[in-house]
C-alpha positions in Angstrom: -17.9 -85.5 -1.1 -19.1 -84.8 -4.6 -16.5 -82.5 -6.4 -19.1 -81.4 -9.4 -20.1 -77.7 -10.1 -18.7 -74.5 -9.2 -17.7 -73.1 -6.2 -21.2 -71.0 -5.8 -22.6 -73.7 -6.2 -21.3 -75.3 -2.7 -20.2 -72.3 -0.3 -22.7 -70.4 2.2 -21.6 -67.5 3.8 -22.7 -68.0 7.4 -21.9 -66.5 11.3 -19.4 -67.0 13.6 -22.0 -68.7 16.1 -23.5 -70.9 13.5 -20.0 -72.3 12.8 -19.3 -73.0 16.4 -22.3 -74.6 16.5 -21.6 -76.5 13.7 -18.1 -77.6 15.5 -20.0 -78.4 18.9 -22.3 -80.7 16.8 -19.1 -82.4 15.2 -17.3 -83.6 18.8 -21.4 -84.5 19.9 -21.8 -87.0 16.8 -18.5 -89.0 18.4 -20.6 -90.0 21.1 -17.8 -92.2 23.0 -15.5 -92.4 20.1 -12.4 -89.9 20.8 -11.7 -87.6 17.7 -8.3 -87.2 16.2 -7.9 -84.3 14.1 -5.3 -84.3 11.3 -3.3 -81.5 9.3 -3.3 -82.5 5.5 -0.2 -80.9 4.1 3.0 -83.5 4.6 1.0 -85.3 7.0 -1.6 -86.8 4.4 -0.8 -85.0 1.5 3.2 -85.3 -0.3 2.9 -81.0 -0.8 6.6 -80.2 0.2 7.6 -83.3 -2.0 5.4 -82.0 -4.9 6.3 -78.2 -4.7 10.3 -79.3 -4.7 9.0 -81.5 -8.0 7.4 -78.9 -9.8 10.3 -76.3 -8.7 12.8 -78.4 -10.4 10.6 -79.4 -13.8 9.6 -75.4 -13.8 12.9 -73.8 -12.9 15.4 -76.7 -13.8 16.8 -76.8 -9.8 18.0 -79.6 -7.9 15.2 -78.8 -4.9 15.3 -81.7 -2.8 12.7 -81.8 0.3 16.0 -81.7 3.0 16.5 -78.1 1.6 13.1 -76.7 3.2 14.9 -75.4 6.0 11.6 -73.3 7.1 8.0 -73.6 6.0 8.1 -70.1 4.7 9.5 -71.0 0.9 11.9 -67.7 0.1 13.7 -68.3 3.9 15.0 -71.6 2.1 17.8 -71.7 -1.1 16.5 -71.6 -4.5 13.7 -69.7 -4.0 14.8 -66.1 -4.9 13.3 -62.7 -3.9 9.9 -62.2 -1.9 8.7 -60.8 -4.7 9.8 -63.6 -6.9 8.7 -66.1 -4.7 5.2 -65.1 -4.5 5.4 -65.6 -8.3 6.1 -68.5 -7.8 3.6 -69.6 -5.4 0.8 -68.1 -7.2 2.1 -69.9 -10.3 2.1 -73.2 -8.4 -1.3 -72.4 -7.3 -3.1 -71.1 -9.8 -2.4 -74.6 -12.2 -3.1 -76.7 -9.6 -0.1 -78.4 -9.3 -1.2 -80.2 -6.0 -3.7 -82.3 -7.9 0.1 -84.2 -8.9 0.9 -84.7 -5.3 0.6 -88.5 -3.6 -0.4 -89.5 -0.3 1.9 -90.0 2.4 3.1 -93.7 2.8 0.9 -95.5 5.0 -1.8 -93.0 5.5 -4.4 -95.0 4.1 -3.7 -98.2 6.0 -3.2 -96.0 9.0 -6.5 -94.4 8.6 -8.4 -97.4 8.5 -6.9 -98.3 11.2 -8.0 -95.9 13.2 -11.6 -96.1 12.3 -11.1 -99.9 13.0 -9.7 -99.0 16.5 -13.3 -96.6 16.9 -11.4 -93.2 16.3 -13.0 -90.3 14.6 -11.4 -88.4 12.1 -11.2 -84.6 11.5 -9.3 -82.9 9.0 -8.2 -79.1 10.1 -6.0 -77.5 7.9 -4.6 -73.8 7.0 -5.2 -74.3 3.1 -7.5 -71.0 2.1 -11.0 -72.6 1.1 -11.5 -69.6 -1.2 -9.1 -70.4 -3.4 -8.5 -74.5 -2.8 -11.9 -76.1 -1.9 -12.5 -77.9 -4.8 -9.0 -79.0 -5.8 -8.8 -80.8 -2.0 -11.9 -82.2 -1.6 -11.3 -83.6 -5.9 -8.0 -84.9 -4.1 -9.0 -85.9 -0.9 -12.1 -88.5 -2.8 -9.4 -89.8 -5.0 -7.1 -90.6 -2.2 -9.2 -91.1 0.9 -12.6 -91.6 -0.4 -15.1 -91.8 2.6 -12.3 -91.6 5.2 -13.1 -88.0 6.6 -16.5 -86.8 8.6 -15.4 -83.2 8.2 -12.8 -80.9 6.3 -12.3 -77.9 8.6 -10.3 -74.5 7.1 -9.0 -73.0 9.9 -7.4 -69.3 10.2 -9.6 -67.9 7.1 -11.0 -64.3 6.3 -14.6 -65.4 6.9 -17.2 -68.2 7.5 -18.5 -70.4 5.4 -20.2 -73.8 5.1 -19.8 -76.2 1.5 -20.5 -79.5 0.4 -23.7 -79.9 3.0 -21.4 -78.7 6.0 -19.1 -81.6 5.3 -16.3 -78.7 4.8 -16.0 -75.6 7.3 -14.4 -72.7 6.5 -13.7 -70.7 10.1 -12.1 -67.6 11.1 -11.2 -69.8 14.3 -7.6 -71.1 14.5 -6.1 -74.2 14.5 -6.2 -74.5 18.3 -9.5 -72.9 19.1 -11.2 -75.3 15.9 -9.7 -78.7 18.5 -10.7 -76.9 21.8 -14.9 -76.3 20.5 -14.2 -80.2 18.8 -12.7 -81.7 21.9 -10.2 -83.5 19.6 -8.4 -85.9 22.1 -4.9 -86.1 19.6 -3.2 -83.4 16.8 -1.3 -84.5 14.2 0.6 -81.8 12.5 4.0 -81.4 10.7 4.1 -77.5 11.9 6.8 -77.4 15.2 4.9 -73.8 15.8 1.3 -75.6 15.9 3.4 -78.3 18.2 4.4 -76.0 20.8 0.7 -73.8 21.0 -0.9 -77.4 21.4 1.3 -79.0 23.6 3.9 -76.6 25.4 1.4 -74.0 25.6 -2.1 -75.5 25.7 -1.1 -78.9 27.2 -3.3 -80.0 23.7 -1.7 -83.5 22.9 0.7 -83.6 19.6 2.1 -85.8 17.3 4.7 -83.9 15.6 4.4 -85.7 11.8 7.7 -86.3 10.0 11.5 -86.5 9.7 11.2 -83.0 8.2 13.9 -80.0 8.1 11.2 -77.2 8.8 9.4 -79.1 11.7 12.7 -78.7 13.6 12.9 -75.2 13.6 10.3 -72.1 14.4 9.2 -69.4 11.7 9.2 -65.9 12.1 7.5 -63.1 10.2 10.7 -61.9 9.7 11.1 -60.8 6.0 14.4 -62.3 5.5 15.4 -63.9 2.4 17.9 -66.9 2.3 20.3 -65.5 1.1 20.0 -62.3 2.4 19.9 -64.0 5.7 23.4 -66.0 4.5 25.1 -62.5 3.2 24.6 -60.8 6.7 25.8 -64.4 8.4 28.9 -64.0 6.2 28.3 -67.7 4.8 27.6 -69.1 8.1 25.2 -72.1 8.4 22.6 -70.8 11.2 19.9 -72.9 10.6 21.6 -75.8 12.1 22.0 -73.9 15.3 18.1 -73.0 15.3 17.0 -76.6 16.9 14.0 -76.6 19.0 14.5 -78.5 21.6 11.5 -80.3 23.1 10.8 -80.2 26.9 10.0 -83.6 28.8 7.2 -81.6 29.9 5.7 -80.9 26.7 2.8 -83.0 25.5 4.5 -83.4 21.8 5.7 -86.5 20.6 7.9 -86.9 17.7 6.6 -89.5 14.9 8.8 -90.2 12.0 5.9 -91.6 10.0 2.4 -93.6 9.8 4.5 -96.5 11.7 5.3 -94.4 14.6 1.9 -92.6 14.7 0.2 -96.3 14.9 3.0 -97.6 17.8 2.2 -94.4 19.6 -1.8 -94.9 19.7 -1.2 -98.5 20.8 0.9 -97.1 23.8 4.3 -98.5 22.1 6.1 -95.5 21.8 6.4 -92.3 24.3 9.2 -90.4 23.4 
């Protein structure tokens, strides 16, 4: 993928039918090789670590990755009100702080191993193609150049193609995308996504990372951490908010990329 030029030179708005055809082409192009779909943030890119480091530099805090109990940032300590968090989020993305993010340890070596094993690889991310396309392509070219056949931006406001179809923006959700491309496996750091795939749709998913936020399910409730703490009279409710996986779920926890490789080799199924 080339990262030169502006968005208007790269992005073409298309119909949902065109997107579905492109997604089917991805499946057909893999032939007999199984396709692995991978989330980007905190699976390949150390996004939350980058966020915490930026917040500490910018606001003088001592935030750590284990302070992110939920995926919605204002539900975690140190972020303040919903409005304050929105301002911080805007500044973080407007200044493209993710360009400083490192790749997750062991990810590149593992992906090269996957390709040697015959797997096709595709990123399926909920990042905004409208605001994060260029930054994402530049970062991937730096850390994973030539690894991925396609980057699919799911749950977007519209349908579009970019970089000659190597980047796809779709209104389809992640589950619909993976069903259409018939991925054999999803690797994702979200408990919500893991449950949607592995519990409700019976599609295999590796729940990646020893992260606090993927021990819990986030909700749409608009409470902030401090508001909830006051309502709970200081009770550490998040410690009781742990989701228990069932033996019949098609969900397997993997702490790191070595665990992923062991799982694919049939050494780990717990």
